[in-house]
N, C-alpha and C positions, 0 to 999 in steps of 0.2 A: 208542212207545219201548219198546225191548227193555230189559226187567229184567235186570240183571247183578249177579253177586256174586262177589268173590274167594273162592277155596277154595284155601288154603294160599298159600304165598308166590309161587308161578309160575304159578298156573292161575286161569281166570276162566270161570265158568259163565254163559250167556246164555240166558234163558228164551224159547223161541221162541213158546210158547203150548200150548194144550191139543189133544189128539188125543182125541175123545170124553170121558171122565172122567179122562185122566191128562195129565201134562205133558211136555213135550220142550225139553230143553237142549242147547245146544252146549258143547263144553268147548274153549278155546283157552289158548295160553300168553300170558303177558304181553305177547310181541311180536305177536299176532295170528294165530298159526299155528293152523289147526283141528287138533285132536288126535282128537275123536271126539263122540259124542253120548250123552246119557243119555236114556233112554225106557224105557216100561213093556214088558217081554217077558211076554206072556201065558202061555207054556208053564211059567214059573217063577213067575208071579204076584209079580213084584217089578221094581222098577227095576234095570236093567243099563246098563254102559258099553260101548257099541259103539265099537271102536277104528278109527282111521283106518288105512289101509294104511302098513306101514313104520313105525309108531310105536315109540319106544323110550322108556322110562320108567325112572326110578330108583324105590329103595324110597319116599322120601319123597313123590314124585308119586302113587305108586300108593296110598299110604296116604290122602292127601289126597283123592283120587277115592274111594276105600272110605268114608271118612268122610262124602262129600257123599252118597253113594249110600246109607248108612245113615240120614242125615235125611230123604233123599227117601222111604225106605221106611216110616220111622217117621211121617211127616207123612201118607203115604197111608193107613196103616193106622188112624190117629186119624180120618181123614176118613169111613172105611169103617165105623167102629164105631157 
């Protein structure tokens, strides 16, 4: 079963699993539309949001995704320490 969690009022992150030592999530809206994915970006050594083509977000949704990324990066840092 895919673990999912609500991020903000309109977004849902679904954990797809691990790739090596890092996690991968899809981000969908509450209607089930794919918005992008969150995964580790090695050149920047942090989790990043990979946006689906043609995506439009307002500041509230962008902030919800930013908060989710902050949480992912903080948890990854804790695991690495």
